[in-house]
N, C-alpha and C positions, 0 to 999 in steps of 0.2 A: 775912482780912476787912478789916483796915485798908487793905491795899494795893488791894483791890477798891474800897473806898469812895473812895480817892484817885483811882483810875482814872476813876470816873464822876462825880466832883465837877465835872469840866469840861464835863459835858453842858449844853447850852443849853436855853432854854425852847422852842425850835423842835422839839426832840425830843419834848416833851410833846404837841405838836400833830400828830405823825406819825400818819396814819390807820392803823387796823388793816385787815387783809385782810378783804374782804367775806365770805369763807367761814370766817373764824376763829370758833371757838366757845370759850366759857368752860368750864373744867373745875371743877366744884364738888367740894369735899372731902366726898364722900358715899360711904358704904359700898356703895352700889348700883353704883358704878363700879369698885370695887377688883378687881384681877385682869384687867380688860379692857385690851387694847392701845389706846393713845391716839393712834394714827396719824391718825384722822379729826379729832382736835382740834389737830393740828400743822400749821404752815405752814413752808415750807422756802425757803432762799435759798442759791445756790451761790456760794462765795467762790473764784473762779479765781485770785486773787492769793495766797491762802493766809495772808495776814498782815494782813487788814483789821481795824482796831481796832473794839472794841465800839461806840464812839460812832458810827462810820459804818454799822455793821451795823444798828443800831436805826433809822437814818434811811432805810434802803432802802424803796423803794416797791413793788418787784416780788416780794413774798413770795407764794408759790404754795401752795395747799393740797396736802397729801400724797395724799389720796384712797385710802389703803389702811391696814389696821390696823397693819401693821408696815412702816415705810419700808425699802425695799431698793433701793439704787442700784448693787449689784454691786461689782466691783473697779474702783476709780477713784482717781486721784491728786489729785482736787479735795478741797477742804474744804467741808463742808456745815454750815449753821447752821439750827437748828430753833427755832421759837417756840411756847411753850405758855403760855396765860393761865389762871391758877388763881385761883378765887374761894374765900374762906374760908367755912366752914360754921358752923352754930350749935353743933355738937357740938365739944367740946374734946378732941381726940385728937392723938396723934403720928402724922404722916403721912410716907410715903416715896415718892419716885419711884425705880423700880427699872429699871435697864437690864440685861437678862439676856444680853447679848452680851459675854462676857468677852474676846473677841479684839480689841476696839476699842483702838487704840494710845493715843489721846489723847481725853479727854472732859472738856470744861469746861462747867459749868452756872452761869450767872449769874442770881440772883434780883433783879429790878429792880422797885422800887415805882412807883406812879403818879406820884410826885414826881420820879422819875429817879434815886433813890438805889439803889446796889447794897447790898442787905441780906444777900446770901449769895453765896458762891462755892465751888463744888465742883470740885476738880481730881482726876481719876482716869484710869484706862486702864492697859493692860498694860505700858506703857513708863514708868510712874511708880511710885514706891515706895508700898507699901501703908501705910507709916507716916504718909503724908501724908493718908490718908483718915480721915474722921470715924468711919466704921463699917467694920471689916475684914470683908469677906465675899467669896465667889467672884463675886458680881454687884456691879455698881456701885449702891450705895445712897445716894441723895441726899436728905438730910433736908429736909422742907418747913417752913421757918420763916416763918410768916405774921406773927407778932407782933401788932402793932396794925393791920396793913394788911388791908383787905378784898379787895384784888386785887393779885396779883403776876404779872409776866411773866417767864417763864424762857426765857433764850436759851441754847441748847445747841449748843456747837461740837464737831464730830466730824471727826477726822482718823485714817485708818488705812490700812495697806498691805493689810489683809484687806478683805473685802466691807464696804461701808458699810451696815450694818443697825442699826436702832434699835428693838428690841423694848421699848418703854417702857410701864410699867404703874404704876398708882397704888395704894398699899396703906396701910391703917392698920397700925400697928406690930403689933397683935395678929393681924390677918388675915395679914400677911406671915409672921409666925413660924409660924402653923399651916400655911400653904401651903409654906413652905420646908422644914418638917419632913417633910411628905408627899412633896414632890419629892425631897428628900434620901434618904428611905427607898427610893423607887422607883429612883433612880439607883444607890444603893448595892446594891440587889438586882440590878440589871442588871449592874453591875460585878462583883458577887460571883458571879453565874452565869457570867460570862465567865472569872473567875479559877478557878472550880471546873472548868470545861471545860479550861482551860489545864493545871491540875495533873493532871487525869484523863488527858489525852492525853500529858502528859509521863511519867506512870507507864506508859502503854501503850508509849511509845517505849523506855523503859528495859527493858521486858519483851520486846518484839518486835524492837527494833532496826531498824524500818522507817523510812527517812528521810522518808516522806510525813507522818509524825506531826510531825516537826520543822517542815515547811512549814506544817502546820495550826496548830501552836503559835505560829509566827511571825505568821500572819495574825490569830489571836486576840489576841496581845499587841499587835500594831500597831493593831488596831481599838480595843482597850481603852485604849491611850494616846491614840488620836484622840478617844475620848469624854471621857477625863480632861481633854484640852486644850479641847474644845468646851464642856464643862460648867463650866470655870473651876476645877476642882480642882487642876490642875497648877500654875497661877499662884498659887493660894492656899496650897497645902501642899507641893508637890514642888519648885518652883523659884521661890519668891517673890523678887521684885526682881532676878531673872536675866533682864534684858531681851533679851539675845542669844538665850537659849533660848526665851523666850516668843514671840519673833517668828517662829521657824521650827518650833516644836513641832508645830503642826497639819500643816504640809507634810511634815515628816519622818515623822510617824505615817501620813499618807495614802500617801506613797510606799512606805513599808515594807509597809503593808497590801496595796497593789497588787502589789508584788513577791511576797510570800509567798502571796497568794490565787491569783495566776496560776500560780505554781509548783505549788501544791497541786492546782489544777484540771488542769494538764498531766499531773502524775504520776498523779492519781486516774483520769483518763480514758485514760491511756497514749497520749497524742496522738503522741509521737515514734515509738513502736513501730507505731502504726497509719498512719503516714505522713500526718499532717494537713497539708493543702496550704497552710495559712496559718501553719505552724509558725515560719517565719522572722519573720513579723510579731509573733507572740506572744513570741518570744524577744527581739526588739528592744524590745517594750513592757516585758517583765520587767526586762531589764538597764538600760534607760533609767530605770525607776523606782528601781532600786537606785543607779545613778549619780547621779540627782537627789537622793536622800536623803543621799548622801555629800558631794555638792558643793552642798548647798542654800545655804550661806553665800555662795557666789560667784555665785549666780544672781540676776539682777535681780528686783525685787519683782514687777513685772507678770508676768514669765515664770513665777514659781513657781506662781501661781494658774492660768494658762492651761495650763501643762504638766501640772499635777495634773488638771485637767479633761480634757485630751486623753488622757492615759495611762489615766485611770479609764474613760472612755468606750470607748477602744480595748480595754482588758482585758475589760470586760463584753461588748462586741460579739464579740470572739473566742470568749469562753465560750459565747455563744448560738449562734454558727455551729457550734462543736464539738458542742454538745448536739443540734442539729438534724441534724448529720451522722451521729452515732453513737448516737442514742437508740434503745433497744429496749424494748418494753413488758415483756418477760420478764426484764429486768435490773433487779432491785430497787435495787441501789446507785445506778445511773444515774438511776432515777426519783426517788429521794429527793434526789440531788444536783441534778437539774434543778429541783425545787421550790425548793431552797435558793438556787440561782443566779438564778432568776427573782425571788425576793424581794429578793435582793441587787441585782439590776438595777434594780428599781423604786426601792428606797431610795437607791442610788448616783446614779441619774439625777436624782431630785428634789433630792438634796443638792447635786450639782454645778450644776444649773440654778439652785438657790437661791443658791449662792455667786456666780454670775454675774449675779444679779438678773433672770433670765428667768422665775422663778416667785415668786409672792407668798409672803411669810413669814407663816405662821400656826402654830397649834398642831399641825396635821397635818403640814405640811411640815417643821417643826422636829423632830418626833419620828419621822418616817418612817424616817430612816436608823438611828436607835437601835433602834427596835422591829424593823425589817426585818433589820438586821444580827444582832441577837440571835437572831431566828428562823432566819436563815441559818446562824449558827454552830451552833445546835442541830440543824438539819437535816443540816449537814455532819458533825457528830459522829455522828448517827444513821447516816448513809451509811457512815462509817468503821466503826461497829460492825457494820452489816449486811455490810460487806465482810469483816470478820473472821469472821463467822458463815458467810458463803458460802465463804470459803477453808477454814474448818474442815470444812464439809460436803464440799467437793471433796476435801480430804485424806482424810476418812473413807471416801468412795467409792473413792478411789484405793487406800487401804489394803485395803478389802474386796476389790477386784478383784485386788490383788496377793496377798492371802492365799489367795483362791480359786485363782489360778494356781499358787501355791506348793504348795497341797494336791494339785492335779492333777499337778504335776510330781513331788511326793514319791511319790504312788501309782504313777506311771509308772516312777520309778526303782526302786521296790520290785519291780515286775514284771520290770524289766530285770535287777535283781540276782538274782532267783530263777532266771531263765533262764540268766544268766551263771554262776551256781553250778553248775547242772547241766552246762553246757558246759565249765566249768573242770575238773570231775572227769574228764570224758571226755578232755579235752585232757591232763590230767596223766598218764594212762596212756599215751596216744600219745606224749607228750613223753619219758616215761621210756624207752620203746622207742627213740625217736629219739636220746635222749641217749647211751644205751649204744652205738648204732651210730656216732654222731658221735665219741664218744671213741676208738673203734677207728680210725675214718677219720682223725681229727685226728692220732693217733699216727703213722699211716702217712704222712700228708701232711707232718708235721714232719720225719720221717726223710728223706723224699724231698727236702723243701725244703733241709735241711742239706746233703745231697749235691749238690743243684743249685747252692746258693750257693757251696760250695767249688769246684765245677767252674767256675762263672762267674768266681769270683775268680782261679782259676788261668788261665782263658782270657783274662781281662782283663789279667792281668799279662803273659801271653805276647804279647798284642796290643801292649802298651806297651813291651816290651823288644826290644832289638836282639839277634837270635839269635847273632851272632858275638861281640860284645864284652860282652854282658850289661848294657850301659847302656840308658837310655831311648832310644826311637827318635824319628824325625822327627815322626810323627803326635802322639806325646805331647808333644813340644816345642811344636808349634803350640798345643795346648790350654794348656800351662803358661805360655807367654809372654803369651797373651791374658789369663789370670787374673791374672798378676803385674802386667801393665800396668794393668788395671782397679783392683787394690788400690792401686797406687802413685798413680794419678790421684785416688782418693778421699782418701788420706791426705796428698797433696802431697809424697810422698817420692821420692827419686832411685832410679832403676832402672838397673842396669848389666848389660851382656852381653859375654861373652868368646867370640870365635871362635878355635878352636885348630886349626891345620893342620899335619900331619906333613910335614916338609921332604923333598923329592926322593922322594916315595913311589913315583912311577912307575919311578924307577931301581931301587928295591928290588924291585919286581915283575919288572922286566925282567931283573935280575941273579940274584935268588934264587928267582924263581917266585912265583905268586900265593899258594901255601900259606904261604910264608915271610912274604909281605906280611900275610896274615891274622893270623899269630902276632905280627907287629909291632904291629898295631892292638890285639890283645888285651892285649899287654904295656903299650902306651901308655895304654889305657883304665884298666888296673889302677892304674898310677902316678897318673894324674889323679884317680881316685876316692879313693885314699888321701889325696891332698893337699887335696881340698875337703870331706872329711867333717867336719872340725873347723870349717869355715866355714859350716855349715848350708846347703850348696848341693848340687846334683846335676849329673851329667854326662849329656849327650845326644849321641848320634851324629847329627850334622846331615846327613851324607851322605859317602860315600866315606871319605877320610882326615881329614874335618873333624869336630871335636867342639865342643859349645856348653856354656857355663856361665852360668846366670842368677843374679845376685846382687841380693837385695832388701835395702833398708835399709843400703846400703853407698855410700860416696862413690866418685867416680871414682878418687881417689888410693888408697883401700883396694883397689879392684879392680885397679889397676895393680900394687900391691905383691904381691897374690896371683898375678897373671899372671907377674910376674917370678920369683916363687918357683917356680912350676910350670915355667917355661922352664928355669931353672937346675937344678932337680932332675932333669928329664929329660935334660939335657945331661950331668949327672954320673952318671947311672945306666948301669951296664954290663949288657948283655943277653948272657948266656952261652949262645949258640946257634951251633953250627957252621954251620948252614944259614941264617944271617941276619946282619945287621949287628950289630957290638958296641955301637955308640952311635947314638942317634936324637935329632934336634933338632926343635923345633917353632917355628912362627911364630904369634904371638897378636895379634889385634886387639881392642881394648877400646873400648867406647862407653858413654856414660851420658846420661840425661836425666830430667826430671820430666815425666811424660806429662800432656798436657792431656786434659780430658774428651772422650771419643769419638775420641781419637787412636789410630791403628792401630799395632800393635807392629811391623809390617813396616818402619817408618821406623827404629826402633832396630836391627833386624837389618841394614838397609842401611848404617847408620853403622858398625856393628861390622865388616861385611864390607869397607867401604872402608878401615877401619884395618888389617884383615888384609892387604888387597892392598898397602897401603903398607909393611907389615912384610916381606912377601915380595919386593917390588920393591926394597927397600933392602938386600937381601942375606940374608934369612931368619935364623932363630934370633934373632928380636928380638920386642919388645913395642911395639906402636904404639897411641896413643890417638887418639880422635876427639872433639874438643870443639866444640860449636856456636859458641861465642863466639870461641874462640882458634884454631880450625882444627885441623890434624893435628899431633901431637907424637910424637916417637920416644922410647921409654924408654931 
């Protein structure tokens, strides 16, 4: 008060001569005026510089009448000054000027006497501490101190990042208390109804686990917090003196309501499953609302309001298009949802246009959003309940159809079982007869099979054996060398082959005859067989007087040692036969390699054959090796 008096002590006498607006009217402190909006008694002046001192403000000549009950200049960055002339009444009461717009950032009210003295100064707004106010309330309550003055002029400075709206009323203290009690009860009832719906649907979600209830709960909670912010309860009780929160609470609540309401509508109407052609627009609207709620602190002040209006209108429009696209008169949940969405459309459009200053502010436009949204929430809750009932009815019908089909299936199975029982008894007798016959037949088959298997094995052995020497023949060698080569390729092991040739066998045939030559081959095969049995190898008659020995998992050195042992043993063996030679020598070629995948074994045979040729060429009765890296080596 002292600082305000010092501020206006410099006002000159010329200020006293400043003419009033021709349309300005005096407001008498009369109970007949209490509760009425005072817009028609106000005149306004726009301060584009934003910091014009009070002395120059009162000297302005271009004050304009407001012309509507509640001044509404929408979202603007300018500072607005309002002037209200108040005349004292004969009744001695306490009077209040009430600003019911709690979103106003800065509100300064100066009471100036006819003499130019500042007799009162009220500093309020959502960006000022409530401890600085004379009366703490969710609305701005400006005490009217007339004192000894019969006329006071109130200069009201308004600055806000929200819409510049001044719903100013005049109340006696008793009248305001009664009005505030009634409006408080109604607002509490509205918030209580929303809270009950929130808890009820939360219970339904915990029971049904359907995410659509979470979307509905989010929309109810968002709208409830929007009402708490718009009605001033948030600033008064939830976040007092938290200026950063109070500046964005309305926007965050509105964005969250848009996100959850559009999500609920999309899921309820199954727009994605139905292939809604504007689904991408609806998704962009939804996620833009969520992103705006999360990034609201970094958005410019002007963008917050226009983005909220744009997203709100877009969401409501998409909902209306979806309703007209998929509305069916026989679908009760859609009918109830349509009524709720239309109510929400009317309330939301009026609220958004009101925030932009396109619609006049009055009792109806102020409460349309609240009443319409509560009705919409109730209708949505009814739609969800009807949806539950519809789903239950569909499930019951499906169960009845399923039960009927199961009964029919059971009766059919019983008939089938009876016929099967009769057929089974007849089959049992037939099967018993067949079983006895089959047992006899199986015994005969088993006996014949055993005989055939034995004959087959004997024949197979005969096919694999050389009839003269008793060793395996060339055909069996070809099969064995392929199998050995494949196994060595898979295990990356070395495979060795020995080619054994009887020296000067043609001379034996020419000198002693072919029968003696055959006996020589039989004797050589016997000696070789006895020598390789301990080595895990076999003897094959490769052809004529040549024999072959396959060695798996042996190195070339080990194969060479075995070959040398075979050569020396044969050389030392004495054959007691008058019609044949007493001693026989052999030449042996040895080769080894690690087969590559798909490598043919003929290459190994060729290498061993080359080593045998080298042994015979170098004088016979020798062992020669063939190594790929080192060439040929004589043992």
